[in-house]
Backbone atoms as SQL, in Angstrom:
CREATE TABLE atoms (id INTEGER PRIMARY KEY, chain TEXT, resi INTEGER, resn TEXT, atom TEXT, x REAL, y REAL, z REAL);
INSERT INTO atoms VALUES
  (1, 'A', 1, 'MET', 'N', 0.246, -1.236, -0.173),
  (2, 'A', 1, 'MET', 'CA', -0.278, -0.207, 0.041),
  (3, 'A', 1, 'MET', 'C', 0.989, 1.132, -0.057),
  (4, 'A', 2, 'THR', 'N', 0.811, 1.983, -1.357),
  (5, 'A', 2, 'THR', 'CA', 1.299, 3.206, -1.339),
  (6, 'A', 2, 'THR', 'C', 0.798, 4.035, -0.258),
  (7, 'A', 3, 'THR', 'N', 1.651, 5.050, 0.717),
  (8, 'A', 3, 'THR', 'CA', 1.567, 6.164, 1.962),
  (9, 'A', 3, 'THR', 'C', 2.322, 7.555, 0.707),
  (10, 'A', 4, 'TYR', 'N', 1.505, 8.529, 1.654),
  (11, 'A', 4, 'TYR', 'CA', 2.324, 9.851, 1.209),
  (12, 'A', 4, 'TYR', 'C', 2.144, 10.801, 2.286),
  (13, 'A', 5, 'LEU', 'N', 3.330, 11.396, 2.691),
  (14, 'A', 5, 'LEU', 'CA', 3.755, 12.659, 3.251),
  (15, 'A', 5, 'LEU', 'C', 2.735, 13.653, 3.022),
  (16, 'A', 6, 'GLY', 'N', 2.174, 14.583, 4.243),
  (17, 'A', 6, 'GLY', 'CA', 1.342, 15.941, 3.858),
  (18, 'A', 6, 'GLY', 'C', 2.485, 16.750, 2.455),
  (19, 'A', 7, 'ARG', 'N', 2.852, 17.182, 2.835),
  (20, 'A', 7, 'ARG', 'CA', 3.406, 17.745, 1.615),
  (21, 'A', 7, 'ARG', 'C', 3.603, 17.090, 0.219),
  (22, 'A', 8, 'GLU', 'N', 3.900, 16.301, -0.184),
  (23, 'A', 8, 'GLU', 'CA', 3.792, 15.349, -0.771),
  (24, 'A', 8, 'GLU', 'C', 2.456, 15.749, -1.725),
  (25, 'A', 9, 'VAL', 'N', 1.419, 15.446, -1.280),
  (26, 'A', 9, 'VAL', 'CA', 0.108, 15.505, -1.084),
  (27, 'A', 9, 'VAL', 'C', -0.514, 16.602, -1.660),
  (28, 'A', 10, 'ALA', 'N', 0.012, 17.556, -0.747),
  (29, 'A', 10, 'ALA', 'CA', 0.005, 18.930, -0.755),
  (30, 'A', 10, 'ALA', 'C', 0.457, 19.471, -2.611),
  (31, 'A', 11, 'GLU', 'N', 1.402, 18.884, -3.025),
  (32, 'A', 11, 'GLU', 'CA', 1.876, 19.359, -3.810),
  (33, 'A', 11, 'GLU', 'C', 1.157, 18.596, -5.478),
  (34, 'A', 12, 'ILE', 'N', 0.979, 17.587, -4.685),
  (35, 'A', 12, 'ILE', 'CA', -0.073, 16.757, -6.043),
  (36, 'A', 12, 'ILE', 'C', -1.239, 17.559, -6.520),
  (37, 'A', 13, 'HIS', 'N', -1.949, 18.148, -5.191),
  (38, 'A', 13, 'HIS', 'CA', -2.810, 19.011, -5.631),
  (39, 'A', 13, 'HIS', 'C', -2.827, 20.362, -5.852),
  (40, 'A', 14, 'GLY', 'N', -1.514, 20.780, -5.789),
  (41, 'A', 14, 'GLY', 'CA', -1.226, 21.996, -6.160),
  (42, 'A', 14, 'GLY', 'C', -1.813, 22.772, -4.831),
  (43, 'A', 15, 'ILE', 'N', -2.446, 23.001, -3.869),
  (44, 'A', 15, 'ILE', 'CA', -2.683, 23.072, -2.780),
  (45, 'A', 15, 'ILE', 'C', -1.808, 23.888, -1.136),
  (46, 'A', 16, 'PRO', 'N', -2.123, 24.550, -0.811),
  (47, 'A', 16, 'PRO', 'CA', -0.680, 25.056, 0.129),
  (48, 'A', 16, 'PRO', 'C', -0.067, 23.788, 1.777),
  (49, 'A', 17, 'TYR', 'N', 0.360, 23.408, 2.183),
  (50, 'A', 17, 'TYR', 'CA', 0.558, 22.450, 2.787),
  (51, 'A', 17, 'TYR', 'C', -0.496, 22.985, 4.036),
  (52, 'A', 18, 'ARG', 'N', 0.052, 23.808, 4.761),
  (53, 'A', 18, 'ARG', 'CA', -1.067, 24.184, 5.891),
  (54, 'A', 18, 'ARG', 'C', -2.700, 24.116, 5.831),
  (55, 'A', 19, 'THR', 'N', -2.874, 24.369, 4.427),
  (56, 'A', 19, 'THR', 'CA', -4.349, 24.343, 4.586),
  (57, 'A', 19, 'THR', 'C', -4.710, 23.039, 4.229),
  (58, 'A', 20, 'LEU', 'N', -3.871, 21.768, 3.666),
  (59, 'A', 20, 'LEU', 'CA', -3.930, 20.985, 3.540),
  (60, 'A', 20, 'LEU', 'C', -4.058, 20.086, 4.983),
  (61, 'A', 21, 'MET', 'N', -3.912, 20.426, 6.115),
  (62, 'A', 21, 'MET', 'CA', -2.992, 19.966, 7.164),
  (63, 'A', 21, 'MET', 'C', -4.116, 20.822, 8.524),
  (64, 'A', 22, 'ARG', 'N', -5.105, 21.907, 7.774),
  (65, 'A', 22, 'ARG', 'CA', -5.831, 22.759, 8.404),
  (66, 'A', 22, 'ARG', 'C', -7.525, 21.614, 7.849),
  (67, 'A', 23, 'TRP', 'N', -7.644, 21.153, 7.113),
  (68, 'A', 23, 'TRP', 'CA', -8.470, 20.218, 6.191),
  (69, 'A', 23, 'TRP', 'C', -8.460, 19.440, 7.059),
  (70, 'A', 24, 'ALA', 'N', -7.740, 18.490, 7.586),
  (71, 'A', 24, 'ALA', 'CA', -7.416, 17.523, 8.459),
  (72, 'A', 24, 'ALA', 'C', -7.531, 17.629, 9.809),
  (73, 'A', 25, 'GLU', 'N', -7.159, 18.449, 10.558),
  (74, 'A', 25, 'GLU', 'CA', -7.192, 19.082, 11.950),
  (75, 'A', 25, 'GLU', 'C', -8.638, 19.461, 12.787),
  (76, 'A', 26, 'ASP', 'N', -9.096, 19.708, 11.234),
  (77, 'A', 26, 'ASP', 'CA', -10.255, 20.048, 11.278),
  (78, 'A', 26, 'ASP', 'C', -11.469, 18.903, 10.682),
  (79, 'A', 27, 'GLY', 'N', -10.701, 17.763, 10.674),
  (80, 'A', 27, 'GLY', 'CA', -11.802, 16.455, 10.453),
  (81, 'A', 27, 'GLY', 'C', -12.596, 16.447, 8.916),
  (82, 'A', 28, 'LEU', 'N', -12.248, 17.648, 8.024),
  (83, 'A', 28, 'LEU', 'CA', -12.855, 16.886, 6.691),
  (84, 'A', 28, 'LEU', 'C', -12.078, 15.794, 6.185),
  (85, 'A', 29, 'LEU', 'N', -10.567, 15.528, 6.793),
  (86, 'A', 29, 'LEU', 'CA', -9.769, 14.363, 5.887),
  (87, 'A', 29, 'LEU', 'C', -9.448, 14.018, 7.397),
  (88, 'A', 30, 'ASN', 'N', -9.223, 12.286, 6.905),
  (89, 'A', 30, 'ASN', 'CA', -8.939, 11.820, 8.240),
  (90, 'A', 30, 'ASN', 'C', -7.347, 11.146, 7.576),
  (91, 'A', 31, 'PRO', 'N', -6.614, 11.404, 7.425),
  (92, 'A', 31, 'PRO', 'CA', -5.315, 10.483, 7.667),
  (93, 'A', 31, 'PRO', 'C', -4.607, 10.124, 8.907),
  (94, 'A', 32, 'VAL', 'N', -3.677, 9.569, 8.733),
  (95, 'A', 32, 'VAL', 'CA', -3.606, 8.883, 10.170),
  (96, 'A', 32, 'VAL', 'C', -2.658, 9.862, 10.973),
  (97, 'A', 33, 'GLY', 'N', -2.917, 10.176, 12.392),
  (98, 'A', 33, 'GLY', 'CA', -2.069, 11.434, 12.497),
  (99, 'A', 33, 'GLY', 'C', -2.635, 12.668, 12.323),
  (100, 'A', 34, 'ALA', 'N', -3.423, 12.789, 11.876),
  (101, 'A', 34, 'ALA', 'CA', -3.075, 14.254, 11.341),
  (102, 'A', 34, 'ALA', 'C', -4.484, 14.684, 12.416),
  (103, 'A', 35, 'ARG', 'N', -4.476, 14.365, 13.402),
  (104, 'A', 35, 'ARG', 'CA', -6.066, 14.958, 14.271),
  (105, 'A', 35, 'ARG', 'C', -5.049, 16.305, 15.033),
  (106, 'A', 36, 'ARG', 'N', -5.906, 16.792, 15.396),
  (107, 'A', 36, 'ARG', 'CA', -4.872, 17.872, 16.910),
  (108, 'A', 36, 'ARG', 'C', -4.540, 17.245, 18.018),
  (109, 'A', 37, 'GLY', 'N', -3.289, 17.609, 18.281),
  (110, 'A', 37, 'GLY', 'CA', -2.705, 17.237, 19.438),
  (111, 'A', 37, 'GLY', 'C', -1.757, 16.022, 19.022),
  (112, 'A', 38, 'HIS', 'N', -1.465, 15.469, 17.638),
  (113, 'A', 38, 'HIS', 'CA', -0.849, 14.525, 17.458),
  (114, 'A', 38, 'HIS', 'C', 0.289, 14.798, 16.250),
  (115, 'A', 39, 'ARG', 'N', 1.454, 14.231, 16.541),
  (116, 'A', 39, 'ARG', 'CA', 2.384, 14.996, 16.201),
  (117, 'A', 39, 'ARG', 'C', 2.264, 14.674, 14.904),
  (118, 'A', 40, 'TYR', 'N', 3.032, 15.332, 13.932),
  (119, 'A', 40, 'TYR', 'CA', 3.221, 15.197, 12.170),
  (120, 'A', 40, 'TYR', 'C', 4.491, 14.603, 11.741),
  (121, 'A', 41, 'PRO', 'N', 4.512, 13.546, 11.179),
  (122, 'A', 41, 'PRO', 'CA', 4.176, 13.837, 9.699),
  (123, 'A', 41, 'PRO', 'C', 2.621, 12.694, 9.807),
  (124, 'A', 42, 'ALA', 'N', 1.470, 13.369, 9.513),
  (125, 'A', 42, 'ALA', 'CA', 0.625, 12.405, 9.280),
  (126, 'A', 42, 'ALA', 'C', 0.580, 11.112, 8.271),
  (127, 'A', 43, 'THR', 'N', 0.176, 10.381, 8.086),
  (128, 'A', 43, 'THR', 'CA', 0.225, 9.195, 6.784),
  (129, 'A', 43, 'THR', 'C', -0.860, 9.141, 5.975),
  (130, 'A', 44, 'TRP', 'N', -0.882, 9.539, 4.556),
  (131, 'A', 44, 'TRP', 'CA', -1.962, 9.656, 3.893),
  (132, 'A', 44, 'TRP', 'C', -1.659, 8.528, 2.763),
  (133, 'A', 45, 'HIS', 'N', -3.204, 7.875, 3.135),
  (134, 'A', 45, 'HIS', 'CA', -2.986, 6.733, 1.956),
  (135, 'A', 45, 'HIS', 'C', -3.932, 7.121, 0.476),
  (136, 'A', 46, 'GLU', 'N', -4.096, 6.090, -0.087),
  (137, 'A', 46, 'GLU', 'CA', -4.270, 6.422, -1.646),
  (138, 'A', 46, 'GLU', 'C', -6.292, 6.950, -1.209),
  (139, 'A', 47, 'THR', 'N', -6.998, 6.114, -0.473),
  (140, 'A', 47, 'THR', 'CA', -7.981, 7.062, -0.001),
  (141, 'A', 47, 'THR', 'C', -8.079, 8.871, 0.178),
  (142, 'A', 48, 'ASP', 'N', -7.061, 8.516, 1.186),
  (143, 'A', 48, 'ASP', 'CA', -6.918, 10.402, 1.668),
  (144, 'A', 48, 'ASP', 'C', -6.588, 10.927, 0.752),
  (145, 'A', 49, 'VAL', 'N', -5.816, 11.185, 0.070),
  (146, 'A', 49, 'VAL', 'CA', -5.249, 11.567, -1.387),
  (147, 'A', 49, 'VAL', 'C', -6.418, 11.689, -2.065),
  (148, 'A', 50, 'ARG', 'N', -7.465, 10.619, -2.453),
  (149, 'A', 50, 'ARG', 'CA', -8.338, 10.941, -3.794),
  (150, 'A', 50, 'ARG', 'C', -9.654, 11.600, -2.663),
  (151, 'A', 51, 'GLU', 'N', -9.838, 12.053, -1.476),
  (152, 'A', 51, 'GLU', 'CA', -10.484, 12.917, -0.780),
  (153, 'A', 51, 'GLU', 'C', -10.319, 14.281, -1.115),
  (154, 'A', 52, 'ALA', 'N', -8.688, 14.300, -0.683),
  (155, 'A', 52, 'ALA', 'CA', -7.760, 15.921, -0.797),
  (156, 'A', 52, 'ALA', 'C', -8.190, 16.559, -2.180),
  (157, 'A', 53, 'SER', 'N', -8.139, 15.436, -2.757),
  (158, 'A', 53, 'SER', 'CA', -8.681, 15.977, -4.652),
  (159, 'A', 53, 'SER', 'C', -9.597, 16.039, -4.761),
  (160, 'A', 54, 'VAL', 'N', -10.720, 15.241, -4.415),
  (161, 'A', 54, 'VAL', 'CA', -12.133, 15.950, -4.320),
  (162, 'A', 54, 'VAL', 'C', -12.279, 17.293, -3.300),
  (163, 'A', 55, 'LEU', 'N', -11.986, 17.507, -2.242),
  (164, 'A', 55, 'LEU', 'CA', -11.899, 18.650, -1.219),
  (165, 'A', 55, 'LEU', 'C', -11.138, 19.821, -2.461),
  (166, 'A', 56, 'ALA', 'N', -10.282, 19.797, -3.031),
  (167, 'A', 56, 'ALA', 'CA', -9.236, 20.954, -3.629),
  (168, 'A', 56, 'ALA', 'C', -10.816, 21.247, -4.663),
  (169, 'A', 57, 'GLY', 'N', -11.194, 19.946, -5.204),
  (170, 'A', 57, 'GLY', 'CA', -11.746, 20.442, -6.560),
  (171, 'A', 57, 'GLY', 'C', -12.731, 21.407, -5.968),
  (172, 'A', 58, 'LEU', 'N', -13.744, 21.095, -5.044),
  (173, 'A', 58, 'LEU', 'CA', -14.690, 21.890, -5.487),
  (174, 'A', 58, 'LEU', 'C', -14.713, 23.105, -4.292),
  (175, 'A', 59, 'ARG', 'N', -13.678, 23.018, -3.768),
  (176, 'A', 59, 'ARG', 'CA', -13.120, 24.515, -3.298),
  (177, 'A', 59, 'ARG', 'C', -12.412, 25.419, -4.249),
  (178, 'A', 60, 'ARG', 'N', -12.012, 24.867, -5.366),
  (179, 'A', 60, 'ARG', 'CA', -11.965, 25.374, -6.421),
  (180, 'A', 60, 'ARG', 'C', -13.134, 25.972, -7.320),
  (181, 'A', 61, 'ALA', 'N', -14.415, 25.070, -7.483),
  (182, 'A', 61, 'ALA', 'CA', -15.419, 25.353, -7.451),
  (183, 'A', 61, 'ALA', 'C', -16.701, 26.205, -7.168),
  (184, 'A', 62, 'GLY', 'N', -15.790, 26.794, -5.839),
  (185, 'A', 62, 'GLY', 'CA', -16.986, 28.254, -5.386),
  (186, 'A', 62, 'GLY', 'C', -17.311, 27.519, -3.902),
  (187, 'A', 63, 'PHE', 'N', -17.011, 26.706, -2.965),
  (188, 'A', 63, 'PHE', 'CA', -17.629, 26.204, -2.172),
  (189, 'A', 63, 'PHE', 'C', -17.211, 26.680, -0.352),
  (190, 'A', 64, 'SER', 'N', -17.695, 26.975, -0.359),
  (191, 'A', 64, 'SER', 'CA', -16.855, 27.223, 1.130),
  (192, 'A', 64, 'SER', 'C', -16.494, 26.486, 2.040),
  (193, 'A', 65, 'LEU', 'N', -15.945, 26.322, 2.606),
  (194, 'A', 65, 'LEU', 'CA', -15.660, 25.139, 3.528),
  (195, 'A', 65, 'LEU', 'C', -16.425, 24.554, 4.613),
  (196, 'A', 66, 'GLN', 'N', -17.075, 25.768, 5.377),
  (197, 'A', 66, 'GLN', 'CA', -18.914, 25.500, 5.633),
  (198, 'A', 66, 'GLN', 'C', -19.848, 24.511, 4.585),
  (199, 'A', 67, 'ARG', 'N', -20.088, 24.884, 3.866),
  (200, 'A', 67, 'ARG', 'CA', -20.963, 23.992, 3.138),
  (201, 'A', 67, 'ARG', 'C', -19.891, 22.651, 2.582),
  (202, 'A', 68, 'LEU', 'N', -18.749, 22.381, 2.604),
  (203, 'A', 68, 'LEU', 'CA', -18.346, 20.970, 1.839),
  (204, 'A', 68, 'LEU', 'C', -18.060, 20.699, 3.504),
  (205, 'A', 69, 'ARG', 'N', -17.851, 20.905, 4.690),
  (206, 'A', 69, 'ARG', 'CA', -18.238, 20.301, 5.776),
  (207, 'A', 69, 'ARG', 'C', -19.923, 19.939, 6.101),
  (208, 'A', 70, 'GLU', 'N', -20.527, 20.437, 6.023),
  (209, 'A', 70, 'GLU', 'CA', -22.254, 19.746, 5.595),
  (210, 'A', 70, 'GLU', 'C', -21.755, 18.597, 4.464),
  (211, 'A', 71, 'ALA', 'N', -21.594, 18.830, 3.655),
  (212, 'A', 71, 'ALA', 'CA', -21.542, 17.483, 2.513),
  (213, 'A', 71, 'ALA', 'C', -20.780, 16.132, 3.175),
  (214, 'A', 72, 'VAL', 'N', -19.283, 16.510, 3.623),
  (215, 'A', 72, 'VAL', 'CA', -18.608, 15.582, 4.724),
  (216, 'A', 72, 'VAL', 'C', -19.272, 14.792, 5.404),
  (217, 'A', 73, 'ASP', 'N', -19.573, 15.811, 6.441),
  (218, 'A', 73, 'ASP', 'CA', -21.233, 15.261, 7.871),
  (219, 'A', 73, 'ASP', 'C', -22.111, 14.832, 7.033),
  (220, 'A', 74, 'TYR', 'N', -22.501, 14.888, 6.476),
  (221, 'A', 74, 'TYR', 'CA', -24.212, 14.246, 5.340),
  (222, 'A', 74, 'TYR', 'C', -23.564, 12.679, 5.058),
  (223, 'A', 75, 'LEU', 'N', -22.704, 12.739, 4.638),
  (224, 'A', 75, 'LEU', 'CA', -22.375, 11.364, 3.963),
  (225, 'A', 75, 'LEU', 'C', -21.609, 10.386, 5.213),
  (226, 'A', 76, 'ARG', 'N', -20.908, 11.211, 6.066),
  (227, 'A', 76, 'ARG', 'CA', -20.718, 10.295, 7.260),
  (228, 'A', 76, 'ARG', 'C', -21.677, 9.878, 7.705),
  (229, 'A', 77, 'SER', 'N', -22.550, 10.446, 8.038),
  (230, 'A', 77, 'SER', 'CA', -24.116, 10.662, 8.749),
  (231, 'A', 77, 'SER', 'C', -24.531, 9.164, 8.073),
  (232, 'A', 78, 'ILE', 'N', -24.959, 9.109, 7.065),
  (233, 'A', 78, 'ILE', 'CA', -25.543, 8.221, 6.409),
  (234, 'A', 78, 'ILE', 'C', -24.572, 6.726, 5.507),
  (235, 'A', 79, 'GLY', 'N', -23.426, 6.286, 6.355),
  (236, 'A', 79, 'GLY', 'CA', -22.281, 5.797, 5.991),
  (237, 'A', 79, 'GLY', 'C', -21.845, 5.633, 5.328),
  (238, 'A', 80, 'HIS', 'N', -21.287, 6.615, 4.237),
  (239, 'A', 80, 'HIS', 'CA', -20.667, 6.763, 3.764),
  (240, 'A', 80, 'HIS', 'C', -18.931, 7.468, 3.646),
  (241, 'A', 81, 'ASN', 'N', -17.632, 6.658, 2.747),
  (242, 'A', 81, 'ASN', 'CA', -16.458, 7.361, 3.371),
  (243, 'A', 81, 'ASN', 'C', -16.546, 8.075, 2.296),
  (244, 'A', 82, 'PRO', 'N', -16.657, 10.199, 2.653),
  (245, 'A', 82, 'PRO', 'CA', -17.025, 10.824, 2.287),
  (246, 'A', 82, 'PRO', 'C', -16.695, 10.987, 0.565),
  (247, 'A', 83, 'MET', 'N', -15.487, 11.531, 0.489),
  (248, 'A', 83, 'MET', 'CA', -14.777, 11.331, -0.537),
  (249, 'A', 83, 'MET', 'C', -14.714, 10.417, -1.670),
  (250, 'A', 84, 'SER', 'N', -13.780, 9.559, -1.068),
  (251, 'A', 84, 'SER', 'CA', -13.280, 8.309, -1.362),
  (252, 'A', 84, 'SER', 'C', -13.618, 7.398, -2.383),
  (253, 'A', 85, 'SER', 'N', -14.481, 7.767, -2.666),
  (254, 'A', 85, 'SER', 'CA', -15.258, 6.854, -3.983),
  (255, 'A', 85, 'SER', 'C', -16.155, 7.554, -4.826),
  (256, 'A', 86, 'GLY', 'N', -16.507, 7.292, -6.145),
  (257, 'A', 86, 'GLY', 'CA', -17.798, 7.734, -6.409),
  (258, 'A', 86, 'GLY', 'C', -17.618, 8.924, -7.695),
  (259, 'A', 87, 'ALA', 'N', -18.379, 9.313, -8.403),
  (260, 'A', 87, 'ALA', 'CA', -18.149, 10.762, -9.274),
  (261, 'A', 87, 'ALA', 'C', -18.679, 11.805, -8.677),
  (262, 'A', 88, 'PHE', 'N', -18.584, 12.908, -8.513),
  (263, 'A', 88, 'PHE', 'CA', -19.120, 14.389, -8.050),
  (264, 'A', 88, 'PHE', 'C', -19.743, 15.043, -9.298),
  (265, 'A', 89, 'LEU', 'N', -20.772, 15.738, -9.342),
  (266, 'A', 89, 'LEU', 'CA', -20.944, 16.404, -10.412),
  (267, 'A', 89, 'LEU', 'C', -21.548, 18.309, -9.310),
  (268, 'A', 90, 'VAL', 'N', -20.936, 19.456, -9.603),
  (269, 'A', 90, 'VAL', 'CA', -21.263, 20.404, -9.219),
  (270, 'A', 90, 'VAL', 'C', -22.486, 21.240, -10.240),
  (271, 'A', 91, 'VAL', 'N', -23.570, 21.613, -9.700),
  (272, 'A', 91, 'VAL', 'CA', -24.997, 22.159, -10.039),
  (273, 'A', 91, 'VAL', 'C', -24.635, 23.616, -9.454),
  (274, 'A', 92, 'ARG', 'N', -24.950, 24.631, -10.537),
  (275, 'A', 92, 'ARG', 'CA', -24.683, 25.914, -10.610),
  (276, 'A', 92, 'ARG', 'C', -25.546, 26.848, -10.831),
  (277, 'A', 93, 'THR', 'N', -26.074, 27.732, -10.039),
  (278, 'A', 93, 'THR', 'CA', -26.945, 28.611, -10.468),
  (279, 'A', 93, 'THR', 'C', -27.026, 29.009, -11.972),
  (280, 'A', 94, 'SER', 'N', -27.726, 29.382, -12.664),
  (281, 'A', 94, 'SER', 'CA', -27.980, 30.808, -13.844),
  (282, 'A', 94, 'SER', 'C', -26.987, 31.525, -13.727),
  (283, 'A', 95, 'GLU', 'N', -26.685, 32.013, -12.585),
  (284, 'A', 95, 'GLU', 'CA', -25.699, 32.995, -12.379),
  (285, 'A', 95, 'GLU', 'C', -24.569, 32.686, -12.865),
  (286, 'A', 96, 'GLY', 'N', -24.165, 30.995, -12.403),
  (287, 'A', 96, 'GLY', 'CA', -22.977, 30.475, -12.359),
  (288, 'A', 96, 'GLY', 'C', -22.027, 30.195, -10.960),
  (289, 'A', 97, 'HIS', 'N', -23.423, 30.559, -9.963),
  (290, 'A', 97, 'HIS', 'CA', -22.544, 30.270, -8.651),
  (291, 'A', 97, 'HIS', 'C', -22.887, 28.735, -8.555),
  (292, 'A', 98, 'PRO', 'N', -21.780, 28.110, -7.341),
  (293, 'A', 98, 'PRO', 'CA', -22.249, 26.759, -6.802),
  (294, 'A', 98, 'PRO', 'C', -23.564, 26.767, -5.948),
  (295, 'A', 99, 'ALA', 'N', -24.195, 25.592, -6.424),
  (296, 'A', 99, 'ALA', 'CA', -25.696, 25.566, -5.755),
  (297, 'A', 99, 'ALA', 'C', -25.540, 24.252, -4.860),
  (298, 'A', 100, 'ASP', 'N', -24.876, 23.340, -5.403),
  (299, 'A', 100, 'ASP', 'CA', -25.077, 22.134, -4.846),
  (300, 'A', 100, 'ASP', 'C', -24.149, 21.178, -5.084),
  (301, 'A', 101, 'VAL', 'N', -23.928, 19.523, -5.136),
  (302, 'A', 101, 'VAL', 'CA', -22.315, 19.075, -5.178),
  (303, 'A', 101, 'VAL', 'C', -23.656, 17.384, -5.201),
  (304, 'A', 102, 'ILE', 'N', -23.613, 16.777, -6.472),
  (305, 'A', 102, 'ILE', 'CA', -24.208, 15.756, -6.338),
  (306, 'A', 102, 'ILE', 'C', -23.092, 14.721, -6.299),
  (307, 'A', 103, 'LYS', 'N', -23.231, 13.563, -5.501),
  (308, 'A', 103, 'LYS', 'CA', -22.176, 11.907, -5.969),
  (309, 'A', 103, 'LYS', 'C', -22.800, 11.551, -6.032),
  (310, 'A', 104, 'PHE', 'N', -22.113, 10.375, -7.085),
  (311, 'A', 104, 'PHE', 'CA', -22.743, 9.275, -8.025),
  (312, 'A', 104, 'PHE', 'C', -22.361, 8.448, -7.540),
  (313, 'A', 105, 'CYS', 'N', -22.885, 7.293, -6.857),
  (314, 'A', 105, 'CYS', 'CA', -21.949, 6.146, -6.078),
  (315, 'A', 105, 'CYS', 'C', -21.606, 5.238, -6.976),
  (316, 'A', 106, 'ASP', 'N', -20.753, 4.362, -6.946),
  (317, 'A', 106, 'ASP', 'CA', -20.804, 2.936, -7.349),
  (318, 'A', 106, 'ASP', 'C', -21.691, 2.215, -7.709),
  (319, 'A', 107, 'THR', 'N', -22.436, 2.293, -6.148),
  (320, 'A', 107, 'THR', 'CA', -23.768, 0.972, -6.538),
  (321, 'A', 107, 'THR', 'C', -24.753, 1.734, -7.357),
  (322, 'A', 108, 'GLY', 'N', -24.660, 3.054, -7.806),
  (323, 'A', 108, 'GLY', 'CA', -25.923, 3.133, -8.476),
  (324, 'A', 108, 'GLY', 'C', -26.736, 4.286, -8.054),
  (325, 'A', 109, 'GLU', 'N', -26.291, 4.920, -6.779),
  (326, 'A', 109, 'GLU', 'CA', -27.106, 6.084, -6.638),
  (327, 'A', 109, 'GLU', 'C', -26.526, 7.608, -6.914),
  (328, 'A', 110, 'ALA', 'N', -27.613, 8.577, -6.815),
  (329, 'A', 110, 'ALA', 'CA', -27.002, 9.505, -6.884),
  (330, 'A', 110, 'ALA', 'C', -27.689, 10.456, -5.015),
  (331, 'A', 111, 'ILE', 'N', -26.949, 11.113, -4.878),
  (332, 'A', 111, 'ILE', 'CA', -27.000, 11.936, -3.630),
  (333, 'A', 111, 'ILE', 'C', -26.369, 12.997, -3.853),
  (334, 'A', 112, 'ALA', 'N', -27.371, 13.940, -3.122),
  (335, 'A', 112, 'ALA', 'CA', -27.619, 15.554, -3.494),
  (336, 'A', 112, 'ALA', 'C', -27.098, 16.238, -1.831),
  (337, 'A', 113, 'LEU', 'N', -25.817, 16.732, -1.955),
  (338, 'A', 113, 'LEU', 'CA', -24.960, 16.762, -0.417),
  (339, 'A', 113, 'LEU', 'C', -25.447, 17.694, 0.148),
  (340, 'A', 114, 'LEU', 'N', -25.968, 19.030, -0.619),
  (341, 'A', 114, 'LEU', 'CA', -26.172, 20.218, 0.098),
  (342, 'A', 114, 'LEU', 'C', -27.834, 20.895, -0.200),
  (343, 'A', 115, 'ARG', 'N', -28.255, 19.819, 0.197),
  (344, 'A', 115, 'ARG', 'CA', -30.082, 20.175, 0.799),
  (345, 'A', 115, 'ARG', 'C', -30.188, 20.262, 2.396),
  (346, 'A', 116, 'ARG', 'N', -31.208, 20.306, 2.106),
  (347, 'A', 116, 'ARG', 'CA', -31.327, 20.881, 3.931),
  (348, 'A', 116, 'ARG', 'C', -32.015, 19.271, 4.711),
  (349, 'A', 117, 'PRO', 'N', -32.102, 18.969, 5.720),
  (350, 'A', 117, 'PRO', 'CA', -32.177, 16.800, 5.970),
  (351, 'A', 117, 'PRO', 'C', -33.802, 16.533, 5.164),
  (352, 'A', 118, 'GLY', 'N', -33.563, 15.674, 5.101),
  (353, 'A', 118, 'GLY', 'CA', -34.142, 14.951, 3.964),
  (354, 'A', 118, 'GLY', 'C', -33.729, 14.770, 2.608),
  (355, 'A', 119, 'GLN', 'N', -32.132, 14.779, 2.199),
  (356, 'A', 119, 'GLN', 'CA', -31.800, 14.838, 1.097),
  (357, 'A', 119, 'GLN', 'C', -32.207, 13.405, 0.414),
  (358, 'A', 120, 'LEU', 'N', -31.957, 14.101, -1.100),
  (359, 'A', 120, 'LEU', 'CA', -32.822, 13.927, -2.224),
  (360, 'A', 120, 'LEU', 'C', -31.571, 12.782, -2.098),
  (361, 'A', 121, 'VAL', 'N', -31.941, 11.478, -2.391),
  (362, 'A', 121, 'VAL', 'CA', -31.163, 10.009, -2.490),
  (363, 'A', 121, 'VAL', 'C', -31.942, 9.384, -3.630),
  (364, 'A', 122, 'PHE', 'N', -31.536, 8.738, -4.806),
  (365, 'A', 122, 'PHE', 'CA', -32.027, 8.635, -5.741),
  (366, 'A', 122, 'PHE', 'C', -31.552, 7.233, -6.620),
  (367, 'A', 123, 'PRO', 'N', -31.607, 6.170, -6.936),
  (368, 'A', 123, 'PRO', 'CA', -31.309, 5.370, -8.161),
  (369, 'A', 123, 'PRO', 'C', -31.162, 5.978, -9.190),
  (370, 'A', 124, 'LEU', 'N', -29.915, 5.815, -10.467),
  (371, 'A', 124, 'LEU', 'CA', -29.751, 6.209, -11.642),
  (372, 'A', 124, 'LEU', 'C', -30.522, 5.213, -12.482),
  (373, 'A', 125, 'TRP', 'N', -30.140, 3.834, -11.904),
  (374, 'A', 125, 'TRP', 'CA', -30.809, 2.905, -12.622),
  (375, 'A', 125, 'TRP', 'C', -31.285, 1.563, -11.785),
  (376, 'A', 126, 'ALA', 'N', -31.781, 0.625, -12.416),
  (377, 'A', 126, 'ALA', 'CA', -32.025, -0.563, -11.926),
  (378, 'A', 126, 'ALA', 'C', -31.153, -1.882, -12.187),
  (379, 'A', 127, 'PRO', 'N', -30.478, -2.601, -11.222),
  (380, 'A', 127, 'PRO', 'CA', -29.524, -3.498, -12.107),
  (381, 'A', 127, 'PRO', 'C', -29.712, -3.907, -13.507),
  (382, 'A', 128, 'ASP', 'N', -31.069, -4.497, -13.383),
  (383, 'A', 128, 'ASP', 'CA', -31.503, -5.590, -14.172),
  (384, 'A', 128, 'ASP', 'C', -31.232, -4.466, -15.519),
  (385, 'A', 129, 'GLU', 'N', -31.236, -3.356, -15.584),
  (386, 'A', 129, 'GLU', 'CA', -31.270, -2.108, -17.084),
  (387, 'A', 129, 'GLU', 'C', -30.084, -1.803, -17.193),
  (388, 'A', 130, 'CYS', 'N', -29.286, -2.318, -16.496),
  (389, 'A', 130, 'CYS', 'CA', -27.775, -2.117, -17.181),
  (390, 'A', 130, 'CYS', 'C', -27.206, -3.131, -17.573),
  (391, 'A', 131, 'ALA', 'N', -27.905, -4.541, -18.054),
  (392, 'A', 131, 'ALA', 'CA', -27.510, -5.680, -18.561),
  (393, 'A', 131, 'ALA', 'C', -27.068, -5.367, -20.158);
């Protein structure tokens, strides 16, 4: 299993190291050893690197950290590993502002991440229809 140091992950995604570590300290990302009170360096696995990539992309798309925390918290509350799998679609307003993120899961469901409680979760297809 390949592991990375935080500085390597930050460089891969073109974000400041301190930004990456702040995301980890705040619980948006969970690499081993990156919580407050732990000594660095944290160990970053492939899933952590993927989650950092998705978060960096969503930040570049214009989402605030508060909105991303809502998305991560919601995914964790329904038992999903927040950003390490699936595909993500940014939904924009007619003015071009980011409005929502849809996660397309490997299981065939799509989840609107930034709606109020009672999130929209719907299947994209039934397994027999994909044959």
